[in-house]
C-alpha positions as CSV (number, residue, x, y, z in Angstrom):
1,M,212.7,98.5,147.9
2,I,212.6,94.7,148.4
3,A,216.3,94.4,147.6
4,R,217.1,97.0,150.2
5,I,214.9,95.4,152.8
6,L,216.5,92.0,152.1
7,K,220.0,93.4,152.4
8,W,219.2,94.7,155.8
9,L,217.7,91.3,156.8
10,M,220.8,89.6,155.5
11,L,222.9,91.8,157.7
12,L,220.8,91.0,160.7
13,Q,221.2,87.3,160.0
14,V,225.0,87.6,159.7
15,L,225.0,89.5,163.0
16,A,222.8,86.9,164.6
17,V,225.1,84.1,163.4
18,L,228.1,85.9,164.8
19,G,226.3,86.6,168.1
20,L,225.3,82.9,168.4
21,A,228.8,81.8,167.6
22,W,230.2,84.1,170.4
23,L,227.6,82.7,172.8
24,A,228.6,79.2,171.8
25,M,232.2,79.8,172.6
26,H,231.8,81.8,175.8
27,A,228.7,80.3,177.4
28,W,228.4,76.8,175.9
29,G,232.1,75.8,176.1
30,I,232.7,75.3,172.4
31,A,236.4,76.0,171.9
32,S,236.6,75.9,168.1
33,P,235.5,79.1,166.3
34,V,234.8,77.2,163.1
35,L,232.5,74.7,165.0
36,A,230.8,77.6,166.8
37,L,230.1,79.4,163.5
38,L,228.8,76.1,161.9
39,L,226.5,75.6,164.9
40,A,225.2,79.2,164.7
41,A,224.6,78.9,161.0
42,A,222.8,75.6,161.5
43,M,220.5,77.2,164.1
44,L,219.6,80.0,161.7
45,L,219.0,77.5,158.9
46,A,216.7,75.6,161.3
47,V,214.7,78.7,161.8
48,R,214.3,79.2,158.1
49,A,213.3,75.6,157.7
50,L,210.7,75.9,160.4
51,V,209.1,78.9,158.5
52,V,208.8,76.7,155.4
53,A,207.5,73.8,157.3
54,R,204.8,76.0,158.9
55,N,203.7,77.2,155.5
56,F,203.4,73.6,154.3
57,W,201.4,72.7,157.4
58,E,199.1,75.7,157.0
59,S,198.6,75.0,153.3
60,R,197.7,71.3,153.9
61,R,195.3,72.2,156.7
62,G,193.4,74.4,154.4
63,G,194.4,72.5,151.2
64,S,192.4,70.7,148.6
65,P,192.7,66.9,148.1
66,V,195.7,65.7,146.2
67,P,194.7,63.6,143.1
68,P,196.0,60.1,143.3
69,A,198.3,60.6,140.4
70,Y,200.1,63.4,142.3
71,Q,200.4,61.8,145.7
72,L,203.9,61.6,147.1
73,D,205.8,58.9,149.1
74,A,208.2,59.8,151.9
75,V,211.1,60.4,149.5
76,G,208.9,62.6,147.3
77,A,207.7,64.6,150.3
78,A,211.3,65.2,151.4
79,R,212.3,66.3,147.9
80,L,209.3,68.7,147.9
81,F,210.3,70.2,151.3
82,F,214.0,70.6,150.6
83,G,213.4,71.8,147.1
84,E,211.2,74.6,148.4
85,L,213.6,75.4,151.2
86,R,216.5,75.6,148.7
87,A,214.5,77.9,146.4
88,T,213.4,80.1,149.3
89,L,216.9,80.5,150.6
90,W,218.4,81.2,147.2
91,T,215.7,83.7,146.1
92,S,215.6,85.7,149.4
93,S,219.4,85.5,150.1
94,W,220.8,86.0,146.6
95,G,218.4,86.3,143.6
96,M,216.3,89.2,144.9
97,L,219.2,91.0,146.4
98,R,220.6,91.7,143.0
99,P,217.6,91.7,140.6
100,R,219.5,91.7,137.3
101,L,218.1,89.7,134.4
102,Q,220.0,88.2,131.5
103,A,220.1,89.9,128.1
104,A,219.2,87.9,125.1
105,R,222.4,86.8,123.3
106,S,220.9,86.5,119.9
107,I,217.5,88.1,119.4
108,S,215.0,86.3,117.2
109,G,213.2,89.0,115.2
110,A,209.9,87.1,114.9
111,G,209.3,86.3,118.6
112,L,207.2,88.3,120.9
113,P,208.8,89.9,124.0
114,V,208.0,88.6,127.5
115,L,207.1,90.7,130.5
116,L,207.8,89.1,133.9
117,V,205.6,90.0,136.8
118,H,206.6,88.9,140.3
119,G,204.4,88.0,143.3
120,Y,203.8,89.3,146.8
121,V,206.8,90.8,148.5
122,C,209.2,90.0,145.7
123,N,211.0,91.8,142.9
124,G,212.4,91.0,139.4
125,G,215.2,89.0,140.9
126,Y,212.8,86.1,141.4
127,W,213.0,85.4,137.7
128,T,216.8,84.8,137.5
129,K,216.7,81.2,136.3
130,L,213.9,81.7,133.8
131,S,215.7,84.9,132.5
132,R,218.8,82.8,131.8
133,Q,216.8,80.4,129.6
134,L,214.8,83.1,127.8
135,A,218.2,84.8,127.0
136,Q,219.6,81.6,125.6
137,A,216.5,81.2,123.4
138,G,216.9,84.8,122.1
139,I,213.7,86.0,123.7
140,V,213.7,89.7,124.7
141,H,212.3,90.1,128.2
142,K,212.0,92.6,131.0
143,A,210.7,92.4,134.6
144,V,208.6,94.9,136.4
145,D,209.1,95.7,140.1
146,L,205.8,96.3,141.7
147,E,205.8,99.0,144.4
148,P,204.9,99.8,147.0
149,I,204.9,96.2,148.4
150,N,201.5,96.5,150.2
151,A,199.5,98.4,147.6
152,D,196.1,97.7,146.1
153,I,196.4,95.2,143.2
154,D,194.6,97.5,140.8
155,A,197.3,100.2,141.4
156,Y,199.9,97.8,140.0
157,A,198.0,97.6,136.7
158,V,199.3,101.1,135.8
159,Q,202.9,99.8,136.3
160,V,202.3,96.8,134.1
161,E,200.8,99.0,131.3
162,Q,203.8,101.3,131.4
163,A,206.2,98.3,131.3
164,L,204.3,96.8,128.4
165,R,204.4,100.0,126.4
166,A,208.1,100.3,127.0
167,L,208.8,96.7,126.0
168,C,206.7,96.9,122.9
169,A,208.4,100.2,121.9
170,L,211.8,98.6,122.5
171,T,211.2,95.6,120.3
172,G,208.8,97.2,117.8
173,K,206.2,94.5,118.5
174,P,202.5,95.3,118.9
175,Q,202.1,92.7,121.6
176,A,203.9,90.9,124.4
177,I,203.5,87.7,126.5
178,I,203.0,88.1,130.2
179,V,204.5,85.5,132.6
180,A,203.3,86.2,136.2
181,H,204.0,84.4,139.5
182,S,201.5,84.2,142.4
183,M,199.9,87.6,143.0
184,G,201.5,88.7,139.7
185,G,198.9,86.6,137.9
186,L,196.1,88.6,139.7
187,V,197.9,91.8,138.7
188,A,197.9,90.7,135.1
189,R,194.2,90.0,135.2
190,A,193.6,93.3,136.9
191,W,195.6,95.0,134.1
192,L,193.5,93.1,131.5
193,R,190.3,94.4,133.1
194,H,191.6,98.0,133.1
195,Y,193.4,98.1,129.7
196,G,192.0,95.3,127.5
197,A,193.8,92.6,125.6
198,A,195.1,94.6,122.6
199,R,198.7,94.7,123.9
200,V,199.0,91.1,125.1
201,A,199.0,87.8,123.1
202,K,199.0,85.5,126.1
203,I,199.1,85.5,129.9
204,I,200.8,82.6,131.8
205,T,200.2,82.5,135.5
206,I,202.3,80.4,137.8
207,G,201.0,79.4,141.3
208,T,198.4,82.2,141.2
209,P,195.6,82.1,143.8
210,H,192.9,82.9,141.3
211,H,190.2,82.1,143.9
212,G,192.2,83.3,146.9
213,T,194.4,81.7,149.5
214,A,193.9,81.1,153.2
215,L,197.5,82.1,153.9
216,A,196.8,85.6,152.7
217,N,194.7,86.1,155.8
218,L,197.9,86.0,157.8
219,A,199.7,88.6,155.6
220,A,199.6,92.4,155.6
221,G,198.6,95.0,153.1
222,A,195.7,95.8,150.8
223,N,196.9,93.3,148.2
224,A,196.9,90.5,150.8
225,R,193.3,91.3,151.8
226,Q,192.4,91.1,148.1
227,M,194.0,87.6,147.8
228,S,192.3,86.3,150.9
229,R,189.6,83.8,151.4
230,I,186.6,84.4,153.7
231,G,185.4,81.0,154.9
232,D,185.4,78.9,151.7
233,A,184.8,81.8,149.4
234,P,187.2,84.2,147.6
235,S,187.3,87.9,148.6
236,E,184.9,90.3,147.2
237,W,187.6,91.8,145.0
238,L,188.4,88.4,143.5
239,A,184.7,87.8,142.9
240,Q,184.3,91.1,141.1
241,L,187.4,90.4,139.0
242,A,186.0,87.0,137.9
243,A,182.7,88.6,137.1
244,S,184.3,91.1,134.8
245,E,185.9,88.5,132.6
246,T,184.6,87.0,129.4
247,P,185.3,83.6,127.9
248,E,187.5,85.4,125.4
249,T,189.5,86.9,128.3
250,R,189.9,83.6,130.0
251,A,191.1,82.0,126.7
252,L,194.1,84.2,126.8
253,I,195.3,82.7,130.1
254,T,197.3,79.6,130.9
255,S,197.5,78.7,134.6
256,I,200.4,76.5,135.7
257,Y,200.2,75.3,139.3
258,S,201.3,72.6,141.8
259,H,199.1,70.3,143.8
260,H,201.7,70.7,146.6
261,D,201.8,74.5,146.6
262,N,202.6,75.6,150.2
263,I,201.2,79.2,149.8
264,V,198.1,78.8,147.7
265,A,195.5,77.0,149.8
266,P,193.4,75.4,148.7
267,Q,195.7,74.4,145.8
268,A,192.7,74.1,143.5
269,S,192.4,77.9,143.8
270,A,195.0,78.1,141.1
271,H,192.7,76.3,138.6
272,L,191.0,78.9,136.5
273,P,187.8,77.8,134.6
274,G,187.9,78.8,131.0
275,A,191.7,79.0,131.0
276,R,194.2,76.4,129.9
277,N,195.3,74.7,133.2
278,I,198.5,72.7,133.6
279,A,199.0,70.9,136.9
280,F,202.3,69.6,138.4
281,G,203.1,67.8,141.6
282,G,205.9,67.8,144.1
283,I,206.8,71.5,143.7
284,G,206.5,74.2,146.3
285,H,205.3,77.8,145.7
286,V,208.7,79.6,145.4
287,A,210.3,76.7,143.6
288,L,207.8,76.9,140.7
289,A,209.9,79.3,138.6
290,S,213.1,77.4,139.1
291,D,211.9,73.8,138.8
292,A,213.2,72.2,135.5
293,R,209.8,70.8,134.6
294,V,208.1,74.1,134.9
295,L,210.8,76.0,133.1
296,R,210.5,73.5,130.2
297,Q,206.7,74.0,130.1
298,L,207.1,77.8,130.2
299,L,209.5,77.9,127.3
300,A,207.2,75.5,125.4
301,E,204.2,77.8,126.0
302,I,206.1,80.9,125.0
303,T,207.7,79.3,121.9
304,I,204.3,77.9,120.8
305,K,202.8,81.3,121.0
306,N,205.7,82.9,119.2
307,E,205.4,80.3,116.4
308,V,201.7,81.0,116.0
309,C,202.4,84.8,115.9
310,Q,205.1,84.5,113.2
311,P,204.1,85.9,109.9
312,P,204.0,83.4,107.0
313,S,207.2,83.2,105.1
314,S,207.3,84.6,101.6
315,P,207.1,82.1,98.8
316,H,210.4,81.2,97.3
317,F,210.7,80.3,93.6
318,A,213.7,78.4,92.3
């Protein structure tokens, strides 16, 4: 569904650029068609940049203090902004339009498979760059597309369970690793509440608003309401989810997040007590799954878990 919606939006953007270019030539006196098209494209890009800038402004207004070690200078702030803009443009204008993941070139028999769970108003195409690295490492992986886009988060748990069963059946493994971005991390925790931990070895969340985000108050859908914050407190749904978890449940979770997340506000909402928490700086929300530092960390987390889960090798006698 998301891919279809994005294709229509892309068509509208192309028509808008053509319309602005026509206006530039016939009303603004620009004689060159190439210059008119460039001007129109720049105007569209400026609008997209303003949307990203607004998210950063909203997230800082309701954000948590940035620790001194993660504070940015002007150059770092510019890299943060343009990195997030680039990731947003690439994901919404290409990656999610054709959500195809890479197949593992050589499959390691001992490793656990990975299920990728996207976030709010996304699809499996969000994981394109991580998928490429998982394939190169020989790690079998699949992505689930959560639909409908505005459903209750608990309703997505059924889809995760079905995807996990299929992935485990495909690989012959009793367990898998879940990697989840943003709302996907809450979906993974909701799945854990409904189905238990027997089928999962580890859950890695990326930029997940475990205690809610103020920006969800501006979004639509039952899932957005569940991710929201009321005053300085998480929603009732988030509070009930947290109350249902045990220390053993939290120990299965690793939360990776950025102190400069432009969607999760306050950014400390991504820190989950009892879980393993790994913080980064200078990375926006959408850019988390394409940033080289985060990708290295993700592969390390998956590889470490796979090494732990490998059966001991048989003794060899000369």
